[in-house]
C-alpha positions in Angstrom: -24.7 10.1 86.2 -22.7 7.0 85.4 -23.8 3.5 85.0 -24.8 1.5 88.1 -22.3 -1.1 89.2 -25.0 -3.6 90.3 -28.7 -4.1 91.0 -28.4 -6.3 94.1 -25.3 -5.6 96.2 -23.3 -8.5 97.4 -24.3 -11.1 94.9 -22.7 -12.2 91.6 -24.7 -10.6 88.7 -24.1 -11.4 85.0 -25.2 -8.7 82.6 -26.5 -10.1 79.3 -27.1 -8.4 76.0 -27.3 -9.3 72.3 -26.4 -7.8 68.9 -27.8 -8.3 65.5 -31.5 -8.8 66.1 -32.5 -6.3 63.4 -30.0 -7.5 60.8 -31.0 -9.2 57.5 -28.0 -11.5 57.4 -25.6 -13.4 59.8 -26.1 -14.6 63.3 -27.4 -13.0 66.4 -24.7 -12.9 69.1 -25.1 -12.5 72.8 -22.7 -12.0 75.7 -22.8 -12.5 79.4 -20.4 -10.7 81.7 -19.7 -10.9 85.4 -17.7 -7.9 86.4 -15.2 -7.9 89.3 -16.7 -5.7 91.9 -13.2 -4.6 93.0 -12.0 -3.6 89.5 -13.3 -0.6 87.7 -13.3 -0.4 83.9 -13.3 3.3 82.9 -15.3 4.2 79.8 -17.9 1.4 79.9 -21.1 2.5 78.1 -23.8 1.3 75.9 -22.0 -0.1 72.8 -24.2 2.0 70.5 -22.9 5.2 72.2 -19.3 4.2 71.6 -17.2 4.4 68.4 -16.1 1.2 66.8 -12.5 2.1 67.8 -13.5 2.6 71.4 -15.4 -0.7 71.5 -12.3 -2.5 70.1 -10.2 -0.9 72.9 -12.6 -1.9 75.6 -13.2 -5.5 74.4 -9.8 -7.0 75.6 -10.0 -5.0 78.8 -13.4 -6.4 79.6 -12.2 -9.9 78.7 -9.1 -9.5 81.0 -10.7 -7.8 84.0 -14.1 -9.5 84.2 -14.6 -12.3 86.7 -16.1 -14.3 83.9 -17.5 -13.7 80.4 -19.2 -15.8 77.7 -20.4 -15.4 74.2 -23.3 -17.2 72.5 -24.0 -17.4 68.8 -27.2 -18.4 67.0 -26.9 -18.9 63.3 -29.1 -17.4 60.6 -30.6 -20.8 59.8 -31.5 -21.3 63.5 -33.1 -17.8 63.5 -35.2 -18.9 60.5 -36.2 -22.1 62.3 -37.2 -20.6 65.7 -37.7 -16.8 65.0 -35.5 -13.9 66.1 -37.0 -13.4 69.6 -36.4 -17.1 70.6 -33.0 -16.9 68.9 -32.0 -13.9 71.0 -33.0 -15.8 74.2 -31.1 -18.9 73.0 -28.0 -16.8 72.3 -28.1 -15.4 75.8 -28.5 -18.9 77.3 -25.5 -20.0 75.3 -23.5 -17.1 76.6 -24.4 -17.9 80.2 -23.5 -21.6 79.5 -20.0 -20.3 78.7 -19.4 -18.6 82.0 -16.7 -20.1 84.1 -18.4 -18.8 87.2 -22.1 -19.4 87.9 -23.8 -16.1 88.7 -26.5 -15.7 91.3 -28.6 -13.4 89.1 -28.9 -12.3 85.5 -29.5 -8.8 84.4 -31.1 -9.0 80.9 -31.2 -6.1 78.5 -34.8 -5.7 77.3 -38.2 -6.5 78.6 -38.6 -10.2 77.9 -36.5 -13.4 78.5 -36.9 -17.1 78.7 -35.8 -18.0 82.2 -32.4 -19.7 82.5 -32.6 -22.9 84.7 -31.9 -22.2 88.4 -30.8 -18.6 88.0 -33.2 -15.7 88.7 -33.2 -12.8 86.3 -34.3 -9.2 86.1 -35.2 -7.6 82.7 -34.1 -4.0 82.3 -35.3 -1.9 79.4 -32.3 0.0 78.0 -30.2 -1.9 80.5 -27.0 -1.3 78.4 -27.3 2.4 79.3 -28.0 1.7 83.0 -25.8 -1.1 84.3 -22.1 -1.6 83.8 -22.3 -5.4 83.4 -24.9 -5.1 80.6 -22.9 -2.4 78.9 -19.9 -4.7 79.0 -22.0 -7.5 77.5 -23.2 -5.2 74.8 -19.6 -4.3 73.8 -18.6 -8.0 73.6 -21.7 -9.0 71.7 -21.3 -6.2 69.2 -17.5 -6.6 68.6 -17.8 -10.3 68.2 -20.7 -10.0 65.8 -19.0 -7.3 63.8 -15.9 -9.6 63.4 -18.1 -12.4 62.2 -19.7 -10.1 59.6 -16.3 -8.8 58.4 -15.2 -12.3 57.8 -18.4 -13.2 55.9 -17.8 -10.0 53.9 -14.7 -11.7 52.4 -16.9 -14.4 51.1 -19.7 -12.1 49.8 -18.2 -8.7 49.3 -21.2 -7.5 47.1 -23.3 -6.8 50.3 -20.6 -4.6 52.0 -21.1 -6.3 55.3 -17.8 -4.8 56.4 -19.6 -1.5 56.5 -23.3 -2.3 57.2 -22.7 -5.5 59.3 -25.9 -7.0 57.8 -28.2 -4.2 59.0 -31.0 -3.2 56.5 -29.3 -0.1 55.0 -30.4 1.2 51.6 -27.1 -0.1 50.0 -27.6 -3.5 51.6 -31.2 -3.8 50.2 -30.0 -2.6 46.9 -27.3 -5.3 46.7 -29.9 -7.9 47.6 -32.1 -6.5 44.8 -29.2 -6.8 42.4 -27.5 -10.1 43.5 -30.4 -11.9 45.2 -30.0 -13.4 48.7 -26.8 -15.0 49.9 -26.5 -18.2 51.8 -26.1 -16.1 55.0 -29.3 -14.1 54.6 -32.2 -14.7 57.0 -34.9 -15.9 54.6 -37.8 -15.3 57.1 -36.9 -11.6 57.2 -38.2 -9.0 54.8 -35.1 -8.6 52.8 -36.5 -6.0 50.4 -38.9 -3.2 51.1 -41.3 -4.6 48.5 -40.6 -8.4 48.7 -42.2 -9.8 45.6 -39.6 -10.9 43.0 -36.6 -11.8 45.1 -36.6 -15.6 44.9 
């Protein structure tokens, strides 16, 4: 059973998803994608089910063949200011802001959303494994965020963000234990398993 092409036939739907909510460092990144109903993109799937190489292949295809796409980024300092849930909503809003075509409806991955002005939405739990547009958004959000973290890795190689992309791996927490927090870490997150002597 493949992913569904739409929820409501005959209207323009934008799928929205984000990447990086659970990370200890770097931004949260969201994407919004309106797929062309007349153009199929073979191999679309939840970004978590695809290899990094496959995501990199699909990204330019999505960007080329979609009717419209946008990416929104919310920095680690903004995340600390407004919390990660609100930052995820803001990133999705910023992604929708970037769309060159105004959709009739938003398909949101997850179970909560802060409504976007004048556009109705439907929240879909595990939507990136159910709808093509959300899957496409998940691929764009993930590949853009990975690229950001690989660039930040050049500045702070000790944390191996080129490998862990900022997620709370054992090696990442160990590097924080050894080197302290960088200027890109989210200071409101639990950076260590036992956060007592970090700062």
